Backbone as a chain_set.jsonl record, in Angstrom:
{"seq": "XXXXXXXXXXXXXXXXXXXXXXXXXXXXXXXXXXXXXXXXXXXXXXXXXXXXXXXXXXXXXXXXXXXXXXXXXXXXXXXXXXXXXXXXXXXXXXXXXXXXXXXXXXXXXXXXXXXXXXXXXXXXXXXXXXXXXXXXXXXXXXXXXXXXXXXXXXXXXXXXXXXXXXXX", "coords": {"N": [[0.846, -1.175, 0.0], [0.514, 2.235, -0.791], [0.965, 4.811, 1.098], [0.247, 8.241, 1.685], [1.331, 11.318, 3.062], [-0.249, 14.301, 4.018], [-0.008, 17.798, 4.302], [-1.367, 20.812, 5.349], [-3.056, 23.981, 5.571], [-5.34, 26.401, 7.031], [-6.214, 29.734, 6.896], [-8.031, 31.906, 8.959], [-10.136, 34.696, 9.107], [-11.194, 37.67, 10.78], [-12.827, 40.544, 10.38], [-13.023, 43.666, 11.776], [-14.843, 46.603, 12.292], [-15.378, 49.753, 13.672], [-15.847, 48.549, 16.138], [-17.501, 46.408, 15.54], [-18.019, 43.177, 14.131], [-17.608, 42.873, 10.777], [-17.116, 41.121, 8.758], [-16.26, 37.722, 8.194], [-14.083, 35.172, 7.149], [-12.566, 32.346, 5.473], [-9.51, 31.047, 4.175], [-7.746, 28.749, 2.192], [-4.313, 27.613, 2.267], [-0.928, 27.647, 0.982], [1.553, 25.521, 1.902], [4.724, 26.302, 1.767], [7.739, 25.225, -0.006], [10.041, 25.873, 1.484], [9.023, 25.913, 4.09], [8.137, 23.244, 4.332], [10.578, 21.843, 4.058], [11.895, 22.853, 6.316], [10.243, 21.767, 8.364], [10.694, 18.996, 8.079], [13.464, 18.97, 8.593], [13.638, 19.99, 11.258], [12.054, 18.14, 12.649], [13.057, 15.553, 12.028], [15.795, 15.572, 11.501], [17.367, 16.784, 13.347], [17.441, 19.528, 13.203], [17.437, 23.052, 14.097], [14.888, 24.087, 16.242], [12.194, 26.362, 15.545], [10.832, 28.584, 17.659], [8.907, 30.572, 17.782], [6.49, 31.829, 15.594], [5.282, 34.162, 13.123], [2.701, 36.314, 11.845], [2.089, 37.803, 8.74], [0.894, 40.312, 6.438], [0.024, 40.856, 3.004], [0.165, 43.171, 0.189], [0.276, 43.152, -2.58], [-1.202, 42.011, -5.62], [-0.76, 39.042, -5.75], [-0.078, 35.633, -6.328], [0.884, 33.156, -4.187], [3.632, 30.836, -4.564], [5.113, 27.526, -4.523], [7.902, 27.764, -4.426], [8.45, 30.141, -3.093], [10.267, 32.075, -0.675], [11.397, 33.243, 2.563], [13.388, 35.144, 2.219], [12.761, 36.637, -0.039], [9.974, 36.852, -0.378], [8.453, 38.863, 1.236], [9.126, 41.189, -0.089], [8.767, 44.183, -2.167], [8.646, 43.6, -4.9], [7.463, 41.127, -5.017], [5.347, 39.888, -2.91], [4.909, 42.211, -1.449], [4.798, 43.243, 1.423], [2.522, 44.527, 3.845], [3.449, 47.085, 5.945], [3.773, 49.694, 7.137], [1.14, 50.284, 7.313], [-0.291, 49.163, 9.407], [-0.564, 49.426, 12.998], [0.852, 47.941, 14.945], [4.096, 47.282, 16.272], [5.694, 45.241, 15.376], [5.5, 42.226, 13.356], [2.574, 40.445, 14.179], [2.62, 37.875, 16.661], [2.208, 34.378, 16.076], [0.64, 32.638, 18.181], [0.574, 29.61, 19.182], [-1.218, 26.785, 20.598], [-0.228, 24.259, 21.096], [-0.121, 20.842, 19.832], [-3.025, 19.169, 18.823], [-4.786, 16.378, 18.024], [-3.463, 16.026, 15.465], [-3.364, 18.659, 14.597], [-2.374, 22.078, 14.742], [-2.862, 25.27, 16.105], [-3.618, 28.807, 16.427], [-6.009, 29.612, 17.504], [-6.968, 30.291, 20.068], [-5.621, 32.6, 20.569], [-5.621, 34.944, 18.541], [-3.697, 36.516, 15.886], [-3.378, 39.971, 15.822], [-4.157, 42.771, 13.873], [-4.094, 46.21, 13.728], [-5.248, 48.793, 11.919], [-3.509, 51.614, 10.779], [-3.731, 53.187, 8.647], [-5.58, 53.348, 5.564], [-5.734, 50.501, 3.391], [-5.449, 48.091, 0.761], [-5.636, 44.697, 1.084], [-4.246, 41.602, 0.061], [-3.565, 39.054, 0.942], [-2.138, 36.658, 3.321], [0.62, 35.507, 5.386], [2.828, 33.124, 6.986], [5.641, 33.36, 8.955], [9.034, 33.141, 10.223], [10.238, 35.336, 11.48], [9.968, 38.412, 13.299], [10.222, 41.021, 12.38], [8.813, 43.663, 10.617], [8.558, 43.565, 7.153], [10.891, 42.156, 7.128], [13.496, 39.98, 5.892], [14.687, 37.607, 6.668], [15.069, 34.335, 8.145], [12.506, 31.787, 8.019], [9.97, 31.066, 5.643], [6.841, 29.833, 6.201], [4.177, 29.349, 5.302], [1.726, 30.561, 2.929], [-1.005, 32.553, 1.726], [-3.338, 33.609, -0.652], [-6.067, 35.82, -0.759], [-9.4, 35.029, -1.883], [-10.694, 37.205, -2.899], [-9.664, 40.602, -2.9], [-9.288, 42.61, 0.109], [-10.454, 45.529, 1.606], [-9.072, 47.585, 3.995], [-9.786, 49.993, 6.384], [-8.66, 53.012, 8.069], [-8.243, 52.435, 11.49], [-9.601, 50.018, 11.42], [-9.706, 46.572, 12.462], [-8.056, 43.514, 12.084], [-8.346, 40.239, 12.82], [-6.419, 37.339, 12.86], [-6.306, 33.912, 12.457], [-4.579, 30.782, 12.277], [-4.554, 27.489, 11.243], [-2.795, 24.528, 11.147], [-2.599, 21.397, 9.678], [-1.802, 17.928, 9.647], [-1.957, 14.879, 7.906], [-2.525, 11.362, 7.155], [-3.249, 9.557, 4.215]], "CA": [[0.0, 0.0, 0.0], [1.266, 3.48, -0.896], [0.321, 5.85, 1.912], [0.818, 9.57, 1.522], [1.063, 12.272, 4.124], [-0.62, 15.617, 3.514], [0.072, 18.884, 5.269], [-2.015, 21.997, 4.81], [-3.605, 24.852, 6.598], [-6.436, 27.33, 6.752], [-6.229, 31.022, 7.578], [-9.374, 32.403, 9.247], [-10.056, 36.14, 9.306], [-12.326, 38.384, 11.367], [-12.642, 41.969, 10.087], [-13.798, 44.465, 12.725], [-14.888, 48.047, 12.026], [-16.177, 50.456, 14.675], [-16.195, 47.624, 17.209], [-18.435, 45.367, 15.09], [-17.519, 42.253, 13.124], [-18.303, 43.119, 9.516], [-16.881, 40.007, 7.841], [-15.385, 36.617, 8.568], [-13.882, 34.27, 6.021], [-11.439, 31.422, 5.553], [-8.776, 30.838, 2.937], [-6.711, 27.704, 2.266], [-2.978, 28.156, 2.062], [0.122, 26.819, 0.427], [2.733, 25.33, 2.743], [5.781, 26.439, 0.768], [8.841, 24.266, 0.099], [10.921, 26.259, 2.589], [8.349, 25.453, 5.308], [8.161, 21.773, 4.359], [11.953, 21.423, 4.345], [12.156, 23.165, 7.721], [9.52, 20.799, 9.197], [11.45, 17.736, 8.034], [14.752, 19.172, 9.247], [13.465, 20.127, 12.713], [11.442, 16.943, 13.241], [13.729, 14.277, 11.784], [17.215, 15.671, 11.199], [18.061, 17.518, 14.401], [17.499, 20.963, 12.905], [17.086, 23.963, 15.18], [13.46, 24.427, 16.255], [11.756, 27.75, 15.583], [9.877, 28.566, 18.77], [7.828, 31.535, 17.578], [6.178, 32.195, 14.218], [4.603, 35.449, 13.034], [1.779, 36.48, 10.726], [2.237, 39.024, 7.955], [-0.127, 40.57, 5.417], [0.627, 41.444, 1.811], [-0.693, 44.105, -0.542], [0.34, 42.966, -4.028], [-2.11, 41.004, -6.17], [0.243, 38.016, -6.024], [-0.439, 34.278, -5.924], [2.069, 32.456, -3.679], [4.061, 29.595, -5.212], [5.877, 26.647, -3.634], [9.302, 28.195, -4.355], [8.618, 31.372, -2.308], [11.104, 31.969, 0.529], [11.375, 34.442, 3.407], [14.371, 36.116, 1.741], [12.232, 37.481, -1.117], [8.51, 36.954, -0.389], [7.877, 40.129, 1.715], [9.593, 42.317, -0.886], [7.828, 44.929, -3.002], [8.528, 42.97, -6.203], [6.724, 39.866, -4.919], [4.086, 40.048, -2.172], [4.83, 43.588, -0.957], [4.21, 43.179, 2.762], [2.011, 45.713, 4.534], [4.306, 47.329, 7.109], [3.421, 50.958, 7.782], [-0.319, 50.433, 7.31], [-0.863, 48.755, 10.694], [0.131, 50.126, 14.077], [1.717, 47.087, 15.766], [5.494, 47.593, 15.954], [6.267, 44.07, 14.711], [4.493, 41.267, 12.907], [1.97, 39.787, 15.343], [3.015, 36.481, 16.89], [1.273, 33.259, 15.924], [0.807, 31.99, 19.478], [-0.149, 28.344, 19.105], [-1.511, 26.171, 21.9], [0.185, 22.861, 21.089], [-0.74, 19.947, 18.846], [-4.183, 18.374, 19.246], [-5.344, 15.588, 16.929], [-2.714, 16.33, 14.245], [-3.58, 20.057, 14.212], [-1.819, 23.108, 15.612], [-3.552, 26.505, 15.745], [-3.597, 29.935, 17.36], [-7.404, 30.013, 17.681], [-7.169, 30.899, 21.385], [-4.898, 33.872, 20.63], [-5.424, 35.405, 17.16], [-2.796, 37.62, 15.555], [-4.232, 41.152, 15.678], [-3.642, 43.894, 13.099], [-4.886, 47.427, 13.882], [-4.804, 49.585, 10.774], [-3.211, 53.027, 10.997], [-4.133, 53.856, 7.406], [-6.307, 52.472, 4.663], [-4.912, 49.686, 2.492], [-6.067, 46.891, 0.213], [-4.844, 43.51, 1.431], [-4.489, 40.478, -0.843], [-3.308, 37.756, 1.538], [-1.392, 36.552, 4.573], [1.674, 34.496, 5.395], [3.406, 32.709, 8.265], [7.088, 33.496, 8.813], [9.699, 32.932, 11.515], [10.836, 36.553, 12.029], [8.96, 39.399, 13.692], [10.475, 42.328, 11.78], [7.986, 44.034, 9.463], [9.37, 43.658, 5.95], [12.122, 41.392, 7.303], [13.752, 38.964, 4.874], [15.485, 36.512, 7.207], [14.251, 33.27, 8.707], [11.825, 30.81, 7.161], [8.578, 31.249, 5.263], [6.164, 28.555, 6.418], [2.972, 29.201, 4.488], [1.19, 31.814, 2.39], [-2.347, 32.407, 1.188], [-3.947, 34.76, -1.307], [-7.52, 35.873, -0.596], [-10.188, 34.834, -3.1], [-10.872, 38.573, -3.387], [-8.942, 41.544, -2.039], [-10.045, 43.178, 1.22], [-10.098, 46.913, 1.909], [-9.011, 47.919, 5.407], [-9.802, 51.432, 6.62], [-8.006, 53.437, 9.295], [-8.846, 51.955, 12.744], [-10.109, 48.642, 11.292], [-8.927, 45.521, 13.104], [-8.141, 42.211, 11.433], [-7.868, 39.126, 13.639], [-6.018, 36.245, 11.973], [-5.907, 32.631, 13.04], [-4.061, 29.845, 11.303], [-4.537, 26.098, 11.712], [-1.995, 23.649, 10.297], [-2.997, 19.998, 9.915], [-1.071, 16.892, 8.916], [-2.747, 13.635, 7.913], [-2.189, 10.287, 6.242], [-4.398, 9.122, 3.407]], "C": [[0.893, 1.24, 0.0], [0.528, 4.578, -0.137], [1.019, 7.174, 1.706], [0.427, 10.443, 2.696], [0.766, 13.623, 3.481], [-0.506, 16.628, 4.65], [-0.541, 20.122, 4.618], [-2.625, 22.814, 5.92], [-4.721, 25.732, 6.081], [-6.197, 28.598, 7.575], [-7.692, 31.411, 7.776], [-9.247, 33.866, 9.655], [-11.348, 36.678, 9.911], [-12.037, 39.875, 11.209], [-13.59, 42.771, 10.968], [-13.693, 45.939, 12.345], [-15.83, 48.681, 13.035], [-16.696, 49.502, 15.758], [-17.138, 46.493, 16.825], [-17.779, 44.487, 14.033], [-18.311, 42.482, 11.845], [-18.095, 41.994, 8.501], [-16.012, 38.964, 8.523], [-15.251, 35.73, 7.342], [-12.663, 33.397, 6.27], [-10.806, 31.298, 4.181], [-7.798, 29.681, 3.145], [-5.352, 28.33, 1.984], [-2.093, 27.16, 1.337], [1.218, 26.726, 1.48], [3.89, 25.275, 1.756], [6.911, 25.448, 1.019], [9.771, 24.588, 1.264], [10.334, 25.794, 3.92], [8.361, 23.939, 5.437], [9.559, 21.261, 4.686], [12.321, 21.698, 5.792], [11.497, 22.121, 8.635], [10.249, 19.452, 9.228], [12.764, 17.856, 8.787], [14.603, 19.216, 10.766], [12.937, 18.847, 13.347], [12.313, 15.695, 13.126], [15.237, 14.36, 11.604], [17.984, 16.5, 12.219], [18.222, 18.999, 14.132], [17.038, 21.802, 14.087], [15.604, 24.304, 15.137], [13.243, 25.946, 16.237], [10.645, 27.796, 16.622], [8.737, 29.557, 18.62], [7.713, 31.845, 16.095], [5.337, 33.464, 14.244], [3.731, 35.494, 11.785], [2.067, 37.815, 10.05], [1.114, 39.126, 6.946], [0.561, 41.155, 4.192], [-0.379, 42.198, 0.965], [-0.486, 44.096, -2.055], [-0.665, 41.893, -4.429], [-1.238, 39.864, -6.686], [-0.258, 36.669, -5.518], [0.816, 33.55, -5.464], [2.337, 31.162, -4.452], [4.938, 28.809, -4.254], [7.31, 27.123, -3.433], [9.51, 29.487, -3.567], [9.429, 31.1, -1.047], [11.052, 33.293, 1.288], [12.321, 35.525, 2.895], [13.809, 37.052, 0.674], [10.728, 37.725, -1.031], [7.974, 38.302, 0.103], [8.183, 41.326, 0.821], [8.546, 42.926, -1.801], [7.627, 44.279, -4.361], [7.735, 41.674, -6.197], [5.415, 40.155, -4.194], [3.85, 41.479, -1.687], [4.097, 43.64, 0.395], [3.704, 44.532, 3.238], [2.868, 45.904, 5.784], [3.896, 48.599, 7.844], [1.914, 51.118, 7.941], [-0.984, 49.938, 8.589], [0.038, 49.22, 11.829], [0.995, 49.25, 14.976], [3.165, 47.291, 15.324], [6.216, 46.446, 15.251], [5.129, 43.237, 14.116], [3.894, 40.617, 14.148], [2.395, 38.314, 15.445], [1.861, 35.527, 16.618], [1.481, 32.414, 17.173], [-0.053, 30.735, 19.521], [-0.285, 27.718, 20.496], [-1.146, 24.69, 21.947], [-0.612, 22.04, 20.082], [-1.876, 19.157, 19.491], [-4.74, 17.69, 18.0], [-4.767, 16.015, 15.576], [-2.929, 17.746, 13.717], [-2.94, 20.976, 15.24], [-2.414, 24.445, 15.152], [-3.359, 27.577, 16.808], [-5.013, 30.452, 17.625], [-7.637, 30.727, 19.013], [-6.528, 32.288, 21.489], [-4.617, 34.377, 19.215], [-4.337, 36.479, 17.049], [-3.679, 38.819, 15.228], [-3.494, 42.246, 14.912], [-4.6, 45.063, 13.28], [-4.391, 48.426, 12.847], [-4.682, 51.066, 11.104], [-3.559, 53.855, 9.767], [-4.854, 52.844, 6.527], [-5.369, 51.742, 3.715], [-5.768, 48.54, 1.959], [-5.125, 45.729, 0.452], [-5.252, 42.357, 0.508], [-4.248, 39.116, -0.214], [-2.475, 37.844, 2.797], [-0.321, 35.471, 4.447], [2.157, 34.247, 6.809], [4.916, 32.661, 8.078], [7.742, 33.451, 10.191], [10.362, 34.174, 12.098], [9.776, 37.627, 12.245], [9.098, 40.745, 12.99], [9.578, 42.57, 10.572], [8.888, 44.225, 8.251], [10.654, 42.861, 6.007], [12.25, 40.265, 6.286], [14.721, 37.891, 5.36], [14.526, 35.439, 7.706], [13.634, 32.38, 7.655], [10.4, 31.259, 6.879], [7.904, 29.896, 5.401], [5.005, 28.33, 5.472], [2.531, 30.566, 3.983], [-0.153, 31.536, 1.731], [-2.824, 33.696, 0.556], [-5.454, 34.685, -1.091], [-8.201, 35.584, -1.937], [-10.511, 36.185, -3.737], [-10.202, 39.515, -2.396], [-9.88, 42.119, -0.977], [-9.531, 44.575, 1.529], [-10.179, 47.129, 3.414], [-8.955, 49.439, 5.523], [-9.039, 51.751, 7.901], [-8.86, 53.028, 10.491], [-9.536, 50.602, 12.61], [-9.167, 47.699, 12.026], [-9.139, 44.238, 12.312], [-7.523, 41.181, 12.355], [-7.596, 37.949, 12.71], [-5.664, 35.016, 12.793], [-5.439, 31.72, 11.913], [-4.003, 28.464, 11.945], [-3.783, 25.259, 10.685], [-2.305, 22.211, 10.691], [-2.118, 19.065, 9.079], [-1.892, 15.611, 9.01], [-2.185, 12.633, 6.935], [-3.429, 9.896, 5.479], [-4.167, 7.735, 2.872]], "O": [[1.902, 1.289, 0.703], [-0.405, 5.193, -0.654], [2.241, 7.227, 1.568], [-0.666, 10.321, 3.249], [1.433, 14.037, 2.532], [-0.858, 16.348, 5.796], [-0.252, 20.43, 3.462], [-2.696, 22.379, 7.07], [-5.004, 25.799, 4.885], [-6.004, 28.539, 8.789], [-8.503, 31.263, 6.861], [-8.374, 34.233, 10.441], [-12.443, 36.209, 9.599], [-11.115, 40.404, 11.829], [-14.806, 42.585, 10.918], [-12.601, 46.457, 12.108], [-16.949, 48.207, 13.233], [-17.826, 49.63, 16.23], [-17.536, 45.702, 17.68], [-17.073, 44.978, 13.153], [-19.53, 42.312, 11.82], [-18.81, 41.918, 7.501], [-15.139, 39.29, 9.327], [-16.207, 35.56, 6.584], [-11.845, 33.667, 7.149], [-11.476, 31.426, 3.157], [-7.1, 29.635, 4.158], [-5.273, 29.463, 1.51], [-2.458, 26.006, 1.113], [1.754, 27.749, 1.905], [4.021, 24.315, 0.997], [7.032, 24.897, 2.112], [10.238, 23.683, 1.956], [11.072, 25.328, 4.789], [8.571, 23.408, 6.527], [9.713, 20.35, 5.5], [12.98, 20.88, 6.433], [12.128, 21.644, 9.579], [10.397, 18.846, 10.289], [13.14, 16.952, 9.534], [15.355, 18.555, 11.482], [13.327, 18.503, 14.463], [12.313, 14.862, 14.032], [15.904, 13.326, 11.556], [19.131, 16.875, 11.976], [19.047, 19.66, 14.763], [16.332, 21.315, 14.97], [15.106, 24.762, 14.108], [14.007, 26.705, 16.832], [9.628, 27.118, 16.476], [7.7, 29.403, 19.266], [8.714, 32.093, 15.422], [4.747, 33.802, 15.27], [3.991, 34.802, 10.8], [2.264, 38.83, 10.717], [0.456, 38.132, 6.636], [1.56, 41.864, 4.314], [-1.581, 41.933, 0.997], [-1.026, 44.959, -2.747], [-0.942, 40.974, -3.658], [-1.007, 39.732, -7.888], [-0.796, 36.572, -4.415], [1.728, 33.343, -6.263], [1.419, 30.492, -4.924], [5.451, 29.362, -3.281], [7.88, 26.905, -2.364], [10.656, 29.899, -3.386], [9.303, 30.043, -0.428], [10.706, 34.331, 0.724], [12.073, 36.71, 3.118], [14.327, 38.155, 0.496], [10.248, 38.723, -1.568], [7.099, 38.86, -0.559], [7.555, 42.375, 0.965], [7.565, 42.277, -2.165], [6.542, 44.389, -4.931], [7.369, 41.17, -7.258], [4.463, 40.626, -4.817], [2.704, 41.902, -1.534], [2.933, 44.032, 0.476], [4.366, 45.554, 3.059], [2.998, 44.985, 6.593], [3.694, 48.571, 9.058], [1.468, 52.019, 8.651], [-2.144, 50.266, 8.833], [1.244, 49.387, 11.652], [1.815, 49.788, 15.719], [3.432, 47.455, 14.133], [7.239, 46.662, 14.602], [3.952, 43.514, 14.347], [4.626, 40.271, 15.075], [2.51, 37.614, 14.439], [0.7, 35.831, 16.891], [2.382, 31.577, 17.224], [-1.238, 30.782, 19.848], [0.432, 28.072, 21.433], [-1.7, 23.944, 22.755], [-1.633, 22.484, 19.556], [-1.714, 18.56, 20.555], [-5.119, 18.356, 17.036], [-5.516, 16.33, 14.651], [-2.705, 18.011, 12.536], [-2.955, 20.701, 16.44], [-2.466, 24.723, 13.954], [-2.984, 27.285, 17.943], [-5.184, 31.629, 17.941], [-8.425, 31.671, 19.076], [-6.855, 33.06, 22.39], [-3.49, 34.255, 18.734], [-4.094, 37.242, 17.985], [-4.622, 38.701, 14.445], [-2.365, 42.605, 15.246], [-5.795, 44.927, 13.015], [-3.238, 48.856, 12.897], [-5.607, 51.686, 11.629], [-3.667, 55.079, 9.842], [-4.745, 51.635, 6.73], [-4.347, 52.282, 3.289], [-6.694, 48.079, 2.627], [-3.957, 45.773, 0.067], [-6.432, 42.162, 0.215], [-4.68, 38.106, -0.77], [-2.147, 38.927, 3.28], [-0.349, 34.641, 3.538], [1.927, 35.051, 7.712], [5.416, 32.008, 7.163], [7.087, 33.693, 11.205], [11.005, 34.069, 13.141], [8.817, 37.739, 11.481], [8.157, 41.538, 13.011], [9.577, 41.787, 9.622], [9.871, 44.963, 8.315], [11.434, 42.874, 5.054], [11.256, 39.67, 5.87], [15.484, 37.331, 4.572], [13.309, 35.625, 7.686], [14.159, 32.232, 6.551], [9.71, 31.767, 7.763], [8.339, 28.919, 4.791], [4.862, 27.248, 4.902], [2.911, 31.598, 4.537], [-0.407, 30.435, 1.244], [-2.725, 34.762, 1.164], [-6.052, 33.617, -1.222], [-7.64, 35.863, -2.997], [-10.593, 36.3, -4.96], [-10.18, 39.249, -1.194], [-11.1, 42.117, -1.139], [-8.329, 44.785, 1.694], [-11.216, 46.89, 4.033], [-8.166, 50.091, 4.838], [-8.799, 50.867, 8.723], [-10.071, 53.252, 10.497], [-10.022, 50.078, 13.612], [-7.983, 47.99, 12.192], [-10.26, 43.916, 11.92], [-6.327, 41.232, 12.643], [-8.431, 37.601, 11.875], [-4.835, 35.071, 13.701], [-5.843, 31.865, 10.759], [-3.473, 28.294, 13.043], [-4.102, 25.284, 9.496], [-2.279, 21.851, 11.868], [-1.746, 19.385, 7.95], [-2.453, 15.298, 10.061], [-1.462, 12.99, 6.005], [-4.533, 9.9, 6.024], [-5.02, 7.194, 2.169]]}, "num_chains": 1, "name": "protein.A"}
């Protein structure tokens, strides 16, 4: 029998304006090659574990590909990460609560973005460095929205991410 393992995730978003939830939606993601290689290295080859991951948002109409890496993905020529448009001083942490039934998620502690200016957002990503616009570390996953989302000044976007692994 030829069994295969699958790994994938879902980003979930909650858009808040004037203290009221105006939209919620989910988007599947791509676990990029850099993230897959890191997972194998850390789990099976004695690689250095990354203890904290961070969520970023991007503002280019760009579809992530498997070959994307942290060294180039946030850049203006690729995803063009939103950096000055939200007021948090760093990328919000993805604070996961441990593995339960082959899934790990930050549902109990969403990454929060508070917008300091209006911007159109096209997607989100998971990366191992907190620096806005930073190009070091590892890119774990990325997701383009089915349709762009307009954020206004003072809007809040709560982001959760669940990563699941399974055998088929």
